[in-house]
C-alpha positions as CSV (number, residue, x, y, z in Angstrom):
1,M,-66.0,48.9,5.8
2,S,-63.9,51.8,7.1
3,E,-63.8,53.3,10.6
4,V,-61.9,55.8,12.6
5,R,-59.3,54.2,14.9
6,E,-57.2,55.7,17.6
7,F,-53.5,55.1,17.9
8,K,-50.9,56.0,20.5
9,I,-47.4,56.1,19.0
10,W,-44.2,56.7,20.9
11,R,-42.5,59.8,19.6
12,G,-39.0,60.8,20.7
13,N,-35.3,60.0,20.5
14,S,-32.4,58.8,22.7
15,S,-33.0,61.7,25.0
16,G,-36.6,60.7,25.8
17,G,-40.1,60.9,24.4
18,A,-43.8,60.2,25.1
19,M,-46.8,58.5,23.6
20,V,-48.7,60.8,21.2
21,A,-52.4,60.2,20.2
22,Y,-53.5,60.0,16.6
23,Q,-56.7,59.2,14.8
24,T,-57.0,57.9,11.2
25,Q,-59.5,56.2,9.0
26,V,-58.8,52.5,8.7
27,D,-60.2,50.5,5.8
28,E,-60.9,46.8,5.7
29,G,-57.9,44.6,5.2
30,M,-55.4,47.2,6.5
31,V,-52.4,46.2,8.7
32,V,-50.9,48.4,11.4
33,L,-48.1,49.5,9.1
34,D,-50.7,50.8,6.6
35,A,-52.2,52.8,9.4
36,I,-48.9,54.2,10.5
37,H,-48.1,55.3,6.9
38,K,-51.5,57.0,6.7
39,I,-50.8,58.9,9.9
40,Q,-47.4,59.9,8.5
41,A,-49.1,61.2,5.4
42,E,-51.9,63.0,7.2
43,S,-50.5,64.5,10.4
44,A,-47.0,63.3,11.3
45,G,-44.7,63.7,8.3
46,D,-41.6,63.6,10.4
47,M,-42.4,60.3,12.2
48,A,-39.7,57.7,11.8
49,V,-40.6,54.1,11.1
50,R,-38.4,51.4,9.5
51,W,-39.9,49.2,6.8
52,N,-39.1,47.7,3.5
53,C,-40.9,44.7,1.9
54,K,-44.3,45.0,3.6
55,A,-44.5,41.2,3.1
56,G,-43.2,39.9,6.4
57,K,-39.8,38.8,4.9
58,C,-37.4,41.7,5.6
59,G,-37.9,42.0,9.3
60,S,-37.6,45.8,9.2
61,C,-40.8,46.9,10.8
62,S,-40.3,45.2,14.2
63,M,-42.0,47.1,17.1
64,E,-44.1,46.5,20.1
65,I,-47.9,46.6,19.4
66,N,-50.1,46.7,22.5
67,G,-47.2,45.2,24.5
68,M,-46.3,42.4,22.1
69,P,-43.2,42.3,19.8
70,K,-44.6,42.0,16.3
71,L,-44.0,42.9,12.6
72,A,-46.3,45.9,11.9
73,C,-46.8,44.7,8.3
74,M,-48.1,41.3,9.5
75,T,-50.4,42.7,12.2
76,R,-53.9,43.0,10.9
77,M,-56.1,45.8,12.3
78,N,-59.0,43.3,12.6
79,D,-57.0,41.4,15.2
80,Y,-58.1,44.2,17.6
81,Q,-61.5,45.2,18.9
82,P,-63.1,48.2,17.2
83,N,-62.8,50.4,20.3
84,E,-59.3,49.2,21.2
85,V,-56.5,51.8,21.1
86,I,-53.4,50.6,19.2
87,N,-50.3,51.4,21.1
88,C,-47.0,51.3,19.0
89,R,-43.7,51.5,20.8
90,P,-40.1,50.8,19.6
91,M,-38.4,47.6,20.7
92,K,-37.4,47.9,24.3
93,S,-34.2,45.9,24.2
94,F,-32.4,48.3,21.9
95,P,-31.5,52.0,22.0
96,V,-34.0,54.3,20.4
97,I,-32.8,56.3,17.4
98,K,-36.0,58.1,16.7
99,D,-39.7,57.3,17.2
100,L,-40.2,53.6,16.3
101,V,-36.7,53.1,14.9
102,T,-34.1,51.4,17.2
103,D,-30.4,50.8,16.9
104,V,-30.0,47.0,16.5
105,S,-26.2,47.1,15.7
106,W,-25.5,45.2,18.9
107,N,-26.8,42.1,17.1
108,Y,-24.3,42.5,14.3
109,Q,-21.5,42.5,16.9
110,Q,-22.7,39.2,18.3
111,N,-22.8,37.7,14.8
112,K,-19.1,38.6,14.3
113,K,-18.1,36.6,17.3
114,I,-19.3,33.3,15.8
115,T,-16.9,31.0,14.1
116,P,-18.2,30.6,10.5
117,L,-18.7,27.3,8.7
118,K,-15.5,25.2,8.3
119,P,-16.4,22.5,5.8
120,K,-14.6,19.2,5.7
121,A,-12.5,18.2,2.6
122,R,-14.4,17.1,-0.5
123,D,-14.7,13.5,-1.4
124,K,-12.2,12.1,-3.9
125,D,-14.5,12.9,-6.8
126,G,-14.6,16.6,-5.8
127,N,-18.2,16.5,-4.4
128,Y,-19.7,16.9,-1.0
129,R,-22.2,14.3,0.2
130,M,-24.9,14.8,2.9
131,M,-27.9,12.8,4.1
132,Q,-31.2,14.5,3.3
133,E,-32.3,14.1,6.9
134,D,-29.3,16.1,8.0
135,V,-30.1,18.8,5.5
136,D,-33.7,19.0,6.6
137,R,-32.7,19.4,10.2
138,I,-31.0,22.7,9.7
139,Q,-33.3,24.0,6.9
140,E,-35.7,25.5,9.5
141,F,-33.1,27.8,10.8
142,R,-32.6,29.4,7.4
143,K,-36.1,30.9,7.6
144,C,-34.9,33.5,10.0
145,I,-35.5,37.1,8.7
146,E,-33.5,38.8,11.4
147,C,-36.4,40.8,12.7
148,Y,-34.8,40.6,16.1
149,L,-38.2,40.1,17.8
150,C,-36.8,37.1,19.6
151,Q,-33.8,39.2,20.8
152,N,-36.2,41.9,21.9
153,T,-38.4,39.6,24.0
154,C,-35.5,37.7,25.6
155,H,-35.4,38.8,29.2
156,V,-31.7,38.1,29.5
157,I,-31.0,40.6,26.7
158,R,-33.7,43.0,27.8
159,D,-32.5,43.2,31.4
160,H,-28.8,42.5,31.1
161,Q,-27.6,43.2,27.6
162,Q,-24.4,45.0,28.4
163,E,-23.3,42.7,31.2
164,S,-24.4,39.4,29.8
165,R,-22.5,37.0,27.6
166,F,-25.7,35.6,26.1
167,V,-25.7,36.2,22.3
168,G,-29.5,35.7,22.2
169,P,-32.0,33.4,20.5
170,R,-31.3,34.6,16.9
171,F,-27.6,33.6,17.2
172,M,-28.3,30.4,19.1
173,I,-30.2,29.6,15.9
174,R,-27.1,30.4,13.8
175,L,-24.9,28.4,16.2
176,A,-27.3,25.4,15.9
177,S,-27.3,25.6,12.1
178,L,-23.5,25.5,12.1
179,E,-23.1,22.8,14.8
180,M,-25.7,20.6,13.1
181,H,-24.3,21.1,9.6
182,P,-23.2,17.8,8.2
183,L,-20.1,19.2,6.6
184,D,-18.9,21.4,9.4
185,T,-15.7,20.5,11.3
186,A,-15.3,23.4,13.8
187,D,-15.7,22.8,17.5
188,R,-17.9,25.6,19.0
189,I,-19.0,23.8,22.1
190,P,-16.5,25.5,24.5
191,A,-17.5,28.9,23.0
192,I,-21.2,28.1,23.2
193,K,-20.7,27.5,27.0
194,N,-18.3,30.3,27.8
195,E,-18.5,33.0,25.2
196,Y,-22.1,32.8,23.9
197,G,-23.7,32.1,27.3
198,S,-26.0,29.1,26.5
199,G,-26.4,28.5,30.3
200,L,-28.1,31.9,30.8
201,C,-31.2,30.9,28.8
202,N,-33.9,29.4,31.1
203,I,-36.0,28.1,28.1
204,T,-39.1,30.1,28.8
205,K,-39.9,29.9,25.0
206,C,-40.9,33.5,24.8
207,C,-38.6,33.8,21.8
208,T,-40.4,31.0,20.0
209,A,-43.7,32.6,20.8
210,V,-42.9,35.8,18.9
211,C,-41.1,34.4,15.9
212,P,-43.0,35.4,12.7
213,E,-41.5,32.5,10.8
214,H,-42.6,30.0,13.5
215,I,-39.1,28.6,14.0
216,Q,-39.0,26.3,17.0
217,I,-36.1,28.3,18.5
218,T,-36.1,26.7,22.0
219,D,-36.9,23.1,21.2
220,N,-34.9,22.7,18.0
221,A,-31.9,25.0,18.6
222,I,-31.3,26.1,22.1
223,I,-32.1,22.9,24.0
224,P,-30.0,20.7,21.6
225,L,-27.0,23.1,22.1
226,K,-27.5,23.0,25.9
227,E,-27.5,19.2,25.7
228,R,-24.2,19.2,23.8
229,V,-22.6,21.4,26.4
230,V,-23.9,19.2,29.2
231,D,-22.6,16.1,27.4
232,R,-19.2,17.6,27.0
233,Y,-18.7,19.2,30.4
234,Y,-21.1,17.6,32.9
235,D,-21.7,14.0,31.9
236,P,-19.9,11.9,34.6
237,I,-18.8,9.2,32.1
238,M,-17.3,11.7,29.8
239,W,-15.6,13.4,32.7
240,I,-14.0,10.0,33.7
241,K,-12.9,9.4,30.1
242,R,-11.2,12.8,29.9
243,K,-9.4,12.1,33.2
244,L,-8.2,8.7,32.0
245,F,-7.0,9.9,28.6
246,S,-5.3,12.9,30.3
247,A,-3.5,10.6,32.7
248,K,-2.3,8.3,29.9
249,K,-0.9,11.2,28.0
250,N,1.0,12.4,31.0
C-alpha cells in the first residue's frame, strides 16, 4: 500500500541552512533512505546524502531522524505514524559539509592517537595461544561499523568536542578491544586516564542506546576501562604498594 508522506530535510552547508519540506509517494517496505533517494530523483537532484551498502553495515548514512541518531537505511517508514512528518537532519556533533553530509574526520584523528596492538612473543613452536573465553570477550567490539552515531549522541563530544580530551565511545571500544586482547603487551592505562579522557564519561548509556549493532558500549567497554584506571590510580592498597616499592628502590 502506497501513500504520500511529508518530509522536512535540512538543506545547507557550513555557512548555514534551513529545513525544506518535500512530499513523495512511499511504498510498503521502504526505509527512510529509499524515500530520500526518491526525493532526490523527483525534486532535489542536488541534495547531498552519504550512503553505500544500504544494508546497515557500512555506517555511511548516519543522520538524525525525528531527533534520534539513526542509520537511514535501517529506519523503516512504518516505524512512524501515517500523518507524522519525517525530519532528517545531519549529525549535530560534526561540521556540516552539505545537506545531510557531515565531516567526521575528527574521529580519524582520535584513532591515530591510540597505541596499536603490541603482541607478545610467539610460543616456542611459533604459534600464539589464547583461551576461547578471552577471544569471545573482545569479539563484540569488532562488530562496530564506525557509523559514529555513538560519537554523535555523546554529550561530551557534542558540547565540548574541541576542548575535551575524551576520544568518545567508538574509541573507548577500540581501547577496550586492545586492553582486553589476550596477546597484547602495551600499557595504555595512563593514556586512557590522561589523554583519552575516560573520566569524562558519566555512563548515561546514550551511546549504547543508539548503536545499530547493539554493542554494549557502556557496560562491556567503558566501565571496565574506568575500573582499570581506578584500580591503578585510586585503589588505596595499590597506592601503598607503589609507595613501598618506590621507597625500596630509592
